[in-house]
PDB file of N, CA, C and O in Angstrom:
ATOM      1  N   MET A   1      25.463   1.235   9.103  1.00  0.00           N
ATOM      2  CA  MET A   1      25.237   0.988   7.691  1.00  0.00           C
ATOM      3  C   MET A   1      25.866   2.120   6.881  1.00  0.00           C
ATOM      4  O   MET A   1      25.717   3.296   7.215  1.00  0.00           O
ATOM      5  N   MET A   2      26.549   1.760   5.843  1.00  0.00           N
ATOM      6  CA  MET A   2      27.078   2.754   4.914  1.00  0.00           C
ATOM      7  C   MET A   2      25.918   3.251   4.055  1.00  0.00           C
ATOM      8  O   MET A   2      25.126   2.456   3.548  1.00  0.00           O
ATOM      9  N   VAL A   3      25.826   4.541   3.899  1.00  0.00           N
ATOM     10  CA  VAL A   3      24.743   5.127   3.109  1.00  0.00           C
ATOM     11  C   VAL A   3      25.221   5.289   1.668  1.00  0.00           C
ATOM     12  O   VAL A   3      26.263   5.898   1.426  1.00  0.00           O
ATOM     13  N   PRO A   4      24.470   4.748   0.713  1.00  0.00           N
ATOM     14  CA  PRO A   4      24.893   4.878  -0.687  1.00  0.00           C
ATOM     15  C   PRO A   4      24.753   6.314  -1.168  1.00  0.00           C
ATOM     16  O   PRO A   4      23.908   7.063  -0.678  1.00  0.00           O
ATOM     17  N   ALA A   5      25.574   6.684  -2.115  1.00  0.00           N
ATOM     18  CA  ALA A   5      25.459   7.999  -2.734  1.00  0.00           C
ATOM     19  C   ALA A   5      24.145   8.065  -3.502  1.00  0.00           C
ATOM     20  O   ALA A   5      23.679   7.064  -4.048  1.00  0.00           O
ATOM     21  N   GLU A   6      23.562   9.241  -3.537  1.00  0.00           N
ATOM     22  CA  GLU A   6      22.259   9.402  -4.187  1.00  0.00           C
ATOM     23  C   GLU A   6      22.290   8.957  -5.650  1.00  0.00           C
ATOM     24  O   GLU A   6      21.376   8.271  -6.110  1.00  0.00           O
ATOM     25  N   LYS A   7      23.317   9.337  -6.366  1.00  0.00           N
ATOM     26  CA  LYS A   7      23.412   8.991  -7.792  1.00  0.00           C
ATOM     27  C   LYS A   7      23.425   7.477  -7.994  1.00  0.00           C
ATOM     28  O   LYS A   7      22.737   6.962  -8.876  1.00  0.00           O
ATOM     29  N   GLU A   8      24.199   6.767  -7.186  1.00  0.00           N
ATOM     30  CA  GLU A   8      24.275   5.315  -7.315  1.00  0.00           C
ATOM     31  C   GLU A   8      22.933   4.662  -6.948  1.00  0.00           C
ATOM     32  O   GLU A   8      22.493   3.718  -7.605  1.00  0.00           O
ATOM     33  N   LEU A   9      22.297   5.173  -5.901  1.00  0.00           N
ATOM     34  CA  LEU A   9      20.996   4.631  -5.504  1.00  0.00           C
ATOM     35  C   LEU A   9      19.977   4.835  -6.616  1.00  0.00           C
ATOM     36  O   LEU A   9      19.228   3.916  -6.946  1.00  0.00           O
ATOM     37  N   ARG A  10      19.942   6.017  -7.190  1.00  0.00           N
ATOM     38  CA  ARG A  10      19.000   6.285  -8.288  1.00  0.00           C
ATOM     39  C   ARG A  10      19.298   5.401  -9.503  1.00  0.00           C
ATOM     40  O   ARG A  10      18.376   4.947 -10.182  1.00  0.00           O
ATOM     41  N   THR A  11      20.561   5.162  -9.772  1.00  0.00           N
ATOM     42  CA  THR A  11      20.940   4.301 -10.892  1.00  0.00           C
ATOM     43  C   THR A  11      20.437   2.876 -10.673  1.00  0.00           C
ATOM     44  O   THR A  11      19.894   2.261 -11.591  1.00  0.00           O
ATOM     45  N   VAL A  12      20.614   2.356  -9.471  1.00  0.00           N
ATOM     46  CA  VAL A  12      20.164   0.993  -9.169  1.00  0.00           C
ATOM     47  C   VAL A  12      18.635   0.923  -9.178  1.00  0.00           C
ATOM     48  O   VAL A  12      18.068  -0.072  -9.631  1.00  0.00           O
ATOM     49  N   LEU A  13      17.976   1.948  -8.693  1.00  0.00           N
ATOM     50  CA  LEU A  13      16.513   1.964  -8.747  1.00  0.00           C
ATOM     51  C   LEU A  13      16.017   1.968 -10.190  1.00  0.00           C
ATOM     52  O   LEU A  13      15.030   1.303 -10.507  1.00  0.00           O
ATOM     53  N   ALA A  14      16.684   2.701 -11.053  1.00  0.00           N
ATOM     54  CA  ALA A  14      16.309   2.715 -12.472  1.00  0.00           C
ATOM     55  C   ALA A  14      16.538   1.342 -13.100  1.00  0.00           C
ATOM     56  O   ALA A  14      15.703   0.860 -13.867  1.00  0.00           O
ATOM     57  N   ARG A  15      17.670   0.713 -12.774  1.00  0.00           N
ATOM     58  CA  ARG A  15      17.934  -0.641 -13.276  1.00  0.00           C
ATOM     59  C   ARG A  15      16.894  -1.622 -12.763  1.00  0.00           C
ATOM     60  O   ARG A  15      16.449  -2.500 -13.501  1.00  0.00           O
ATOM     61  N   PHE A  16      16.496  -1.476 -11.481  1.00  0.00           N
ATOM     62  CA  PHE A  16      15.473  -2.354 -10.913  1.00  0.00           C
ATOM     63  C   PHE A  16      14.160  -2.187 -11.666  1.00  0.00           C
ATOM     64  O   PHE A  16      13.519  -3.173 -12.031  1.00  0.00           O
ATOM     65  N   ALA A  17      13.758  -0.936 -11.900  1.00  0.00           N
ATOM     66  CA  ALA A  17      12.502  -0.685 -12.613  1.00  0.00           C
ATOM     67  C   ALA A  17      12.539  -1.281 -14.017  1.00  0.00           C
ATOM     68  O   ALA A  17      11.577  -1.905 -14.466  1.00  0.00           O
ATOM     69  N   GLU A  18      13.652  -1.082 -14.693  1.00  0.00           N
ATOM     70  CA  GLU A  18      13.798  -1.625 -16.053  1.00  0.00           C
ATOM     71  C   GLU A  18      13.732  -3.153 -16.044  1.00  0.00           C
ATOM     72  O   GLU A  18      13.061  -3.752 -16.886  1.00  0.00           O
ATOM     73  N   ALA A  19      14.424  -3.779 -15.097  1.00  0.00           N
ATOM     74  CA  ALA A  19      14.424  -5.242 -15.003  1.00  0.00           C
ATOM     75  C   ALA A  19      13.039  -5.771 -14.633  1.00  0.00           C
ATOM     76  O   ALA A  19      12.594  -6.782 -15.175  1.00  0.00           O
ATOM     77  N   ARG A  20      12.364  -5.093 -13.716  1.00  0.00           N
ATOM     78  CA  ARG A  20      11.018  -5.510 -13.288  1.00  0.00           C
ATOM     79  C   ARG A  20      10.043  -5.433 -14.455  1.00  0.00           C
ATOM     80  O   ARG A  20       9.272  -6.366 -14.681  1.00  0.00           O
ATOM     81  N   ILE A  21      10.069  -4.330 -15.197  1.00  0.00           N
ATOM     82  CA  ILE A  21       9.181  -4.153 -16.346  1.00  0.00           C
ATOM     83  C   ILE A  21       9.508  -5.183 -17.426  1.00  0.00           C
ATOM     84  O   ILE A  21       8.609  -5.806 -17.990  1.00  0.00           O
ATOM     85  N   GLY A  22      10.792  -5.359 -17.708  1.00  0.00           N
ATOM     86  CA  GLY A  22      11.199  -6.332 -18.717  1.00  0.00           C
ATOM     87  C   GLY A  22      10.772  -7.741 -18.366  1.00  0.00           C
ATOM     88  O   GLY A  22      10.312  -8.494 -19.224  1.00  0.00           O
ATOM     89  N   HIS A  23      10.926  -8.091 -17.105  1.00  0.00           N
ATOM     90  CA  HIS A  23      10.542  -9.441 -16.685  1.00  0.00           C
ATOM     91  C   HIS A  23       9.027  -9.615 -16.691  1.00  0.00           C
ATOM     92  O   HIS A  23       8.526 -10.676 -17.062  1.00  0.00           O
ATOM     93  N   ASP A  24       8.301  -8.584 -16.284  1.00  0.00           N
ATOM     94  CA  ASP A  24       6.841  -8.668 -16.294  1.00  0.00           C
ATOM     95  C   ASP A  24       6.300  -8.759 -17.720  1.00  0.00           C
ATOM     96  O   ASP A  24       5.323  -9.463 -17.975  1.00  0.00           O
ATOM     97  N   ALA A  25       6.943  -8.043 -18.648  1.00  0.00           N
ATOM     98  CA  ALA A  25       6.480  -8.031 -20.040  1.00  0.00           C
ATOM     99  C   ALA A  25       6.751  -9.354 -20.751  1.00  0.00           C
ATOM    100  O   ALA A  25       5.883  -9.889 -21.440  1.00  0.00           O
ATOM    101  N   ARG A  26       7.965  -9.873 -20.577  1.00  0.00           N
ATOM    102  CA  ARG A  26       8.367 -11.125 -21.247  1.00  0.00           C
ATOM    103  C   ARG A  26       9.278 -11.920 -20.327  1.00  0.00           C
ATOM    104  O   ARG A  26      10.501 -11.843 -20.447  1.00  0.00           O
ATOM    105  N   PRO A  27       8.699 -12.680 -19.413  1.00  0.00           N
ATOM    106  CA  PRO A  27       9.530 -13.432 -18.466  1.00  0.00           C
ATOM    107  C   PRO A  27      10.340 -14.540 -19.150  1.00  0.00           C
ATOM    108  O   PRO A  27       9.792 -15.413 -19.822  1.00  0.00           O
ATOM    109  N   THR A  28      11.634 -14.474 -18.961  1.00  0.00           N
ATOM    110  CA  THR A  28      12.546 -15.508 -19.454  1.00  0.00           C
ATOM    111  C   THR A  28      13.566 -15.773 -18.350  1.00  0.00           C
ATOM    112  O   THR A  28      13.601 -15.074 -17.338  1.00  0.00           O
ATOM    113  N   ASP A  29      14.382 -16.778 -18.559  1.00  0.00           N
ATOM    114  CA  ASP A  29      15.461 -17.028 -17.599  1.00  0.00           C
ATOM    115  C   ASP A  29      16.396 -15.823 -17.509  1.00  0.00           C
ATOM    116  O   ASP A  29      16.882 -15.472 -16.433  1.00  0.00           O
ATOM    117  N   ARG A  30      16.634 -15.205 -18.651  1.00  0.00           N
ATOM    118  CA  ARG A  30      17.547 -14.058 -18.692  1.00  0.00           C
ATOM    119  C   ARG A  30      16.974 -12.875 -17.899  1.00  0.00           C
ATOM    120  O   ARG A  30      17.690 -12.244 -17.122  1.00  0.00           O
ATOM    121  N   THR A  31      15.679 -12.575 -18.096  1.00  0.00           N
ATOM    122  CA  THR A  31      15.083 -11.452 -17.364  1.00  0.00           C
ATOM    123  C   THR A  31      14.967 -11.769 -15.877  1.00  0.00           C
ATOM    124  O   THR A  31      15.078 -10.873 -15.041  1.00  0.00           O
ATOM    125  N   ALA A  32      14.748 -13.028 -15.545  1.00  0.00           N
ATOM    126  CA  ALA A  32      14.678 -13.429 -14.134  1.00  0.00           C
ATOM    127  C   ALA A  32      16.032 -13.237 -13.462  1.00  0.00           C
ATOM    128  O   ALA A  32      16.100 -12.757 -12.331  1.00  0.00           O
ATOM    129  N   ARG A  33      17.115 -13.611 -14.154  1.00  0.00           N
ATOM    130  CA  ARG A  33      18.463 -13.421 -13.616  1.00  0.00           C
ATOM    131  C   ARG A  33      18.790 -11.941 -13.458  1.00  0.00           C
ATOM    132  O   ARG A  33      19.359 -11.526 -12.448  1.00  0.00           O
ATOM    133  N   ALA A  34      18.426 -11.153 -14.460  1.00  0.00           N
ATOM    134  CA  ALA A  34      18.689  -9.707 -14.391  1.00  0.00           C
ATOM    135  C   ALA A  34      17.945  -9.087 -13.211  1.00  0.00           C
ATOM    136  O   ALA A  34      18.500  -8.261 -12.486  1.00  0.00           O
ATOM    137  N   LEU A  35      16.701  -9.483 -13.025  1.00  0.00           N
ATOM    138  CA  LEU A  35      15.914  -8.961 -11.909  1.00  0.00           C
ATOM    139  C   LEU A  35      16.495  -9.419 -10.576  1.00  0.00           C
ATOM    140  O   LEU A  35      16.576  -8.631  -9.633  1.00  0.00           O
ATOM    141  N   ALA A  36      16.894 -10.668 -10.488  1.00  0.00           N
ATOM    142  CA  ALA A  36      17.488 -11.184  -9.251  1.00  0.00           C
ATOM    143  C   ALA A  36      18.790 -10.458  -8.929  1.00  0.00           C
ATOM    144  O   ALA A  36      19.047 -10.131  -7.770  1.00  0.00           O
ATOM    145  N   ASP A  37      19.610 -10.204  -9.943  1.00  0.00           N
ATOM    146  CA  ASP A  37      20.893  -9.521  -9.733  1.00  0.00           C
ATOM    147  C   ASP A  37      20.698  -8.101  -9.214  1.00  0.00           C
ATOM    148  O   ASP A  37      21.347  -7.698  -8.248  1.00  0.00           O
ATOM    149  N   VAL A  38      19.815  -7.346  -9.847  1.00  0.00           N
ATOM    150  CA  VAL A  38      19.626  -5.956  -9.435  1.00  0.00           C
ATOM    151  C   VAL A  38      18.873  -5.887  -8.110  1.00  0.00           C
ATOM    152  O   VAL A  38      19.077  -4.951  -7.338  1.00  0.00           O
ATOM    153  N   THR A  39      18.015  -6.852  -7.836  1.00  0.00           N
ATOM    154  CA  THR A  39      17.341  -6.903  -6.540  1.00  0.00           C
ATOM    155  C   THR A  39      18.363  -7.139  -5.436  1.00  0.00           C
ATOM    156  O   THR A  39      18.306  -6.503  -4.383  1.00  0.00           O
ATOM    157  N   TYR A  40      19.289  -8.047  -5.676  1.00  0.00           N
ATOM    158  CA  TYR A  40      20.357  -8.311  -4.706  1.00  0.00           C
ATOM    159  C   TYR A  40      21.159  -7.033  -4.442  1.00  0.00           C
ATOM    160  O   TYR A  40      21.422  -6.686  -3.291  1.00  0.00           O
ATOM    161  N   THR A  41      21.542  -6.343  -5.508  1.00  0.00           N
ATOM    162  CA  THR A  41      22.320  -5.116  -5.375  1.00  0.00           C
ATOM    163  C   THR A  41      21.555  -4.070  -4.563  1.00  0.00           C
ATOM    164  O   THR A  41      22.121  -3.426  -3.680  1.00  0.00           O
ATOM    165  N   LEU A  42      20.275  -3.906  -4.865  1.00  0.00           N
ATOM    166  CA  LEU A  42      19.452  -2.941  -4.144  1.00  0.00           C
ATOM    167  C   LEU A  42      19.332  -3.318  -2.668  1.00  0.00           C
ATOM    168  O   LEU A  42      19.381  -2.452  -1.794  1.00  0.00           O
ATOM    169  N   CYS A  43      19.176  -4.598  -2.398  1.00  0.00           N
ATOM    170  CA  CYS A  43      19.086  -5.062  -1.009  1.00  0.00           C
ATOM    171  C   CYS A  43      20.383  -4.804  -0.251  1.00  0.00           C
ATOM    172  O   CYS A  43      20.353  -4.383   0.905  1.00  0.00           O
ATOM    173  N   VAL A  44      21.504  -5.051  -0.885  1.00  0.00           N
ATOM    174  CA  VAL A  44      22.797  -4.806  -0.235  1.00  0.00           C
ATOM    175  C   VAL A  44      22.978  -3.317   0.026  1.00  0.00           C
ATOM    176  O   VAL A  44      23.411  -2.926   1.111  1.00  0.00           O
ATOM    177  N   MET A  45      22.650  -2.479  -0.959  1.00  0.00           N
ATOM    178  CA  MET A  45      22.815  -1.031  -0.812  1.00  0.00           C
ATOM    179  C   MET A  45      21.979  -0.467   0.335  1.00  0.00           C
ATOM    180  O   MET A  45      22.379   0.499   0.985  1.00  0.00           O
ATOM    181  N   THR A  46      20.820  -1.073   0.579  1.00  0.00           N
ATOM    182  CA  THR A  46      19.900  -0.539   1.584  1.00  0.00           C
ATOM    183  C   THR A  46      19.866  -1.379   2.851  1.00  0.00           C
ATOM    184  O   THR A  46      19.067  -1.116   3.749  1.00  0.00           O
ATOM    185  N   ALA A  47      20.727  -2.388   2.931  1.00  0.00           N
ATOM    186  CA  ALA A  47      20.777  -3.284   4.097  1.00  0.00           C
ATOM    187  C   ALA A  47      19.407  -3.901   4.366  1.00  0.00           C
ATOM    188  O   ALA A  47      18.923  -3.908   5.498  1.00  0.00           O
ATOM    189  N   SER A  48      18.800  -4.413   3.311  1.00  0.00           N
ATOM    190  CA  SER A  48      17.460  -5.002   3.402  1.00  0.00           C
ATOM    191  C   SER A  48      17.496  -6.460   2.981  1.00  0.00           C
ATOM    192  O   SER A  48      18.448  -6.917   2.349  1.00  0.00           O
ATOM    193  N   ARG A  49      16.435  -7.191   3.343  1.00  0.00           N
ATOM    194  CA  ARG A  49      16.366  -8.611   2.999  1.00  0.00           C
ATOM    195  C   ARG A  49      15.438  -8.917   1.851  1.00  0.00           C
ATOM    196  O   ARG A  49      15.574  -9.959   1.210  1.00  0.00           O
ATOM    197  N   THR A  50      14.492  -8.028   1.574  1.00  0.00           N
ATOM    198  CA  THR A  50      13.550  -8.263   0.481  1.00  0.00           C
ATOM    199  C   THR A  50      13.487  -7.029  -0.411  1.00  0.00           C
ATOM    200  O   THR A  50      13.891  -5.937  -0.012  1.00  0.00           O
ATOM    201  N   ALA A  51      12.979  -7.219  -1.616  1.00  0.00           N
ATOM    202  CA  ALA A  51      12.832  -6.096  -2.542  1.00  0.00           C
ATOM    203  C   ALA A  51      11.899  -5.039  -1.957  1.00  0.00           C
ATOM    204  O   ALA A  51      12.153  -3.842  -2.090  1.00  0.00           O
ATOM    205  N   GLU A  52      10.838  -5.474  -1.322  1.00  0.00           N
ATOM    206  CA  GLU A  52       9.883  -4.531  -0.736  1.00  0.00           C
ATOM    207  C   GLU A  52      10.541  -3.674   0.342  1.00  0.00           C
ATOM    208  O   GLU A  52      10.358  -2.457   0.377  1.00  0.00           O
ATOM    209  N   GLN A  53      11.308  -4.320   1.218  1.00  0.00           N
ATOM    210  CA  GLN A  53      12.024  -3.575   2.255  1.00  0.00           C
ATOM    211  C   GLN A  53      13.040  -2.623   1.632  1.00  0.00           C
ATOM    212  O   GLN A  53      13.194  -1.488   2.082  1.00  0.00           O
ATOM    213  N   ALA A  54      13.731  -3.092   0.599  1.00  0.00           N
ATOM    214  CA  ALA A  54      14.745  -2.276  -0.063  1.00  0.00           C
ATOM    215  C   ALA A  54      14.120  -1.051  -0.716  1.00  0.00           C
ATOM    216  O   ALA A  54      14.693   0.038  -0.659  1.00  0.00           O
ATOM    217  N   LEU A  55      12.971  -1.211  -1.327  1.00  0.00           N
ATOM    218  CA  LEU A  55      12.306  -0.079  -1.965  1.00  0.00           C
ATOM    219  C   LEU A  55      11.840   0.939  -0.922  1.00  0.00           C
ATOM    220  O   LEU A  55      11.952   2.146  -1.134  1.00  0.00           O
ATOM    221  N   ARG A  56      11.325   0.452   0.190  1.00  0.00           N
ATOM    222  CA  ARG A  56      10.927   1.367   1.272  1.00  0.00           C
ATOM    223  C   ARG A  56      12.147   2.112   1.816  1.00  0.00           C
ATOM    224  O   ARG A  56      12.092   3.321   2.040  1.00  0.00           O
ATOM    225  N   ALA A  57      13.237   1.393   2.026  1.00  0.00           N
ATOM    226  CA  ALA A  57      14.466   2.022   2.526  1.00  0.00           C
ATOM    227  C   ALA A  57      14.999   3.040   1.520  1.00  0.00           C
ATOM    228  O   ALA A  57      15.457   4.115   1.907  1.00  0.00           O
ATOM    229  N   ALA A  58      14.942   2.705   0.240  1.00  0.00           N
ATOM    230  CA  ALA A  58      15.407   3.628  -0.798  1.00  0.00           C
ATOM    231  C   ALA A  58      14.551   4.891  -0.805  1.00  0.00           C
ATOM    232  O   ALA A  58      15.079   5.993  -0.953  1.00  0.00           O
ATOM    233  N   ASP A  59      13.251   4.745  -0.648  1.00  0.00           N
ATOM    234  CA  ASP A  59      12.370   5.921  -0.574  1.00  0.00           C
ATOM    235  C   ASP A  59      12.758   6.818   0.600  1.00  0.00           C
ATOM    236  O   ASP A  59      12.805   8.041   0.463  1.00  0.00           O
ATOM    237  N   LEU A  60      13.031   6.214   1.744  1.00  0.00           N
ATOM    238  CA  LEU A  60      13.437   6.996   2.914  1.00  0.00           C
ATOM    239  C   LEU A  60      14.765   7.714   2.670  1.00  0.00           C
ATOM    240  O   LEU A  60      14.927   8.877   3.037  1.00  0.00           O
ATOM    241  N   LEU A  61      15.702   7.016   2.054  1.00  0.00           N
ATOM    242  CA  LEU A  61      16.994   7.644   1.752  1.00  0.00           C
ATOM    243  C   LEU A  61      16.826   8.805   0.784  1.00  0.00           C
ATOM    244  O   LEU A  61      17.439   9.858   0.963  1.00  0.00           O
ATOM    245  N   LEU A  62      16.000   8.621  -0.240  1.00  0.00           N
ATOM    246  CA  LEU A  62      15.776   9.699  -1.208  1.00  0.00           C
ATOM    247  C   LEU A  62      15.130  10.907  -0.536  1.00  0.00           C
ATOM    248  O   LEU A  62      15.451  12.050  -0.860  1.00  0.00           O
ATOM    249  N   GLU A  63      14.233  10.654   0.386  1.00  0.00           N
ATOM    250  CA  GLU A  63      13.618  11.751   1.134  1.00  0.00           C
ATOM    251  C   GLU A  63      14.672  12.474   1.978  1.00  0.00           C
ATOM    252  O   GLU A  63      14.661  13.702   2.069  1.00  0.00           O
ATOM    253  N   GLN A  64      15.572  11.720   2.588  1.00  0.00           N
ATOM    254  CA  GLN A  64      16.648  12.339   3.368  1.00  0.00           C
ATOM    255  C   GLN A  64      17.550  13.195   2.479  1.00  0.00           C
ATOM    256  O   GLN A  64      17.962  14.286   2.873  1.00  0.00           O
ATOM    257  N   TYR A  65      17.851  12.701   1.289  1.00  0.00           N
ATOM    258  CA  TYR A  65      18.664  13.484   0.350  1.00  0.00           C
ATOM    259  C   TYR A  65      17.938  14.781  -0.018  1.00  0.00           C
ATOM    260  O   TYR A  65      18.549  15.849  -0.079  1.00  0.00           O
ATOM    261  N   ARG A  66      16.634  14.676  -0.262  1.00  0.00           N
ATOM    262  CA  ARG A  66      15.842  15.842  -0.646  1.00  0.00           C
ATOM    263  C   ARG A  66      15.856  16.889   0.471  1.00  0.00           C
ATOM    264  O   ARG A  66      16.072  18.075   0.221  1.00  0.00           O
ATOM    265  N   VAL A  67      15.626  16.439   1.691  1.00  0.00           N
ATOM    266  CA  VAL A  67      15.610  17.346   2.835  1.00  0.00           C
ATOM    267  C   VAL A  67      16.991  17.979   3.024  1.00  0.00           C
ATOM    268  O   VAL A  67      17.092  19.170   3.319  1.00  0.00           O
ATOM    269  N   SER A  68      18.035  17.202   2.858  1.00  0.00           N
ATOM    270  CA  SER A  68      19.395  17.734   3.000  1.00  0.00           C
ATOM    271  C   SER A  68      19.676  18.811   1.961  1.00  0.00           C
ATOM    272  O   SER A  68      20.264  19.847   2.270  1.00  0.00           O
ATOM    273  N   ARG A  69      19.251  18.558   0.730  1.00  0.00           N
ATOM    274  CA  ARG A  69      19.444  19.556  -0.332  1.00  0.00           C
ATOM    275  C   ARG A  69      18.670  20.829  -0.025  1.00  0.00           C
ATOM    276  O   ARG A  69      19.166  21.934  -0.244  1.00  0.00           O
ATOM    277  N   LYS A  70      17.468  20.670   0.478  1.00  0.00           N
ATOM    278  CA  LYS A  70      16.626  21.821   0.802  1.00  0.00           C
ATOM    279  C   LYS A  70      17.296  22.672   1.877  1.00  0.00           C
ATOM    280  O   LYS A  70      17.261  23.900   1.805  1.00  0.00           O
ATOM    281  N   GLY A  71      17.900  22.038   2.863  1.00  0.00           N
ATOM    282  CA  GLY A  71      18.608  22.761   3.913  1.00  0.00           C
ATOM    283  C   GLY A  71      19.808  23.508   3.376  1.00  0.00           C
ATOM    284  O   GLY A  71      20.097  24.617   3.827  1.00  0.00           O
ATOM    285  N   VAL A  72      20.510  22.926   2.427  1.00  0.00           N
ATOM    286  CA  VAL A  72      21.680  23.569   1.830  1.00  0.00           C
ATOM    287  C   VAL A  72      21.239  24.794   1.048  1.00  0.00           C
ATOM    288  O   VAL A  72      21.896  25.833   1.115  1.00  0.00           O
ATOM    289  N   VAL A  73      20.154  24.697   0.317  1.00  0.00           N
ATOM    290  CA  VAL A  73      19.662  25.831  -0.459  1.00  0.00           C
ATOM    291  C   VAL A  73      19.267  26.967   0.467  1.00  0.00           C
ATOM    292  O   VAL A  73      19.560  28.129   0.185  1.00  0.00           O
ATOM    293  N   ARG A  74      18.609  26.645   1.559  1.00  0.00           N
ATOM    294  CA  ARG A  74      18.216  27.684   2.515  1.00  0.00           C
ATOM    295  C   ARG A  74      19.440  28.407   3.060  1.00  0.00           C
ATOM    296  O   ARG A  74      19.435  29.632   3.189  1.00  0.00           O
ATOM    297  N   ASP A  75      20.487  27.656   3.379  1.00  0.00           N
ATOM    298  CA  ASP A  75      21.706  28.284   3.884  1.00  0.00           C
ATOM    299  C   ASP A  75      22.277  29.245   2.846  1.00  0.00           C
ATOM    300  O   ASP A  75      22.679  30.360   3.178  1.00  0.00           O
ATOM    301  N   ASP A  76      22.308  28.806   1.587  1.00  0.00           N
ATOM    302  CA  ASP A  76      22.839  29.651   0.511  1.00  0.00           C
ATOM    303  C   ASP A  76      21.985  30.905   0.346  1.00  0.00           C
ATOM    304  O   ASP A  76      22.513  32.000   0.159  1.00  0.00           O
ATOM    305  N   GLU A  77      20.659  30.742   0.415  1.00  0.00           N
ATOM    306  CA  GLU A  77      19.771  31.885   0.258  1.00  0.00           C
ATOM    307  C   GLU A  77      19.978  32.885   1.396  1.00  0.00           C
ATOM    308  O   GLU A  77      19.941  34.096   1.176  1.00  0.00           O
ATOM    309  N   THR A  78      20.192  32.387   2.591  1.00  0.00           N
ATOM    310  CA  THR A  78      20.413  33.261   3.736  1.00  0.00           C
ATOM    311  C   THR A  78      21.704  34.046   3.548  1.00  0.00           C
ATOM    312  O   THR A  78      21.755  35.238   3.854  1.00  0.00           O
ATOM    313  N   LEU A  79      22.728  33.400   3.057  1.00  0.00           N
ATOM    314  CA  LEU A  79      24.004  34.085   2.837  1.00  0.00           C
ATOM    315  C   LEU A  79      23.884  35.137   1.750  1.00  0.00           C
ATOM    316  O   LEU A  79      24.504  36.197   1.839  1.00  0.00           O
ATOM    317  N   ALA A  80      23.102  34.857   0.739  1.00  0.00           N
ATOM    318  CA  ALA A  80      22.968  35.785  -0.386  1.00  0.00           C
ATOM    319  C   ALA A  80      22.142  37.009   0.000  1.00  0.00           C
ATOM    320  O   ALA A  80      22.285  38.068  -0.611  1.00  0.00           O
ATOM    321  N   ALA A  81      21.295  36.877   0.990  1.00  0.00           N
ATOM    322  CA  ALA A  81      20.427  38.004   1.359  1.00  0.00           C
ATOM    323  C   ALA A  81      21.169  39.024   2.089  1.00  0.00           C
ATOM    324  O   ALA A  81      20.598  40.042   2.479  1.00  0.00           O
TER     325      ALA A  81
END
């Protein structure tokens, strides 16, 4: 599986949240299409079949990004000492 860049994943997650809130607040055909489109994109990015699976996968990826950044900072701190 190709791993999405953190920035792109965060952007799609923000779009998903916005579409989900918009559709929950005022469900229309337009909001349903927007939610379906961004859900599809999120599923493709995370190689998932459902929104729930995609959100879990996105959480895991974000945690991996966080841990990777933490390791990079430690390396820099060690060099600076």
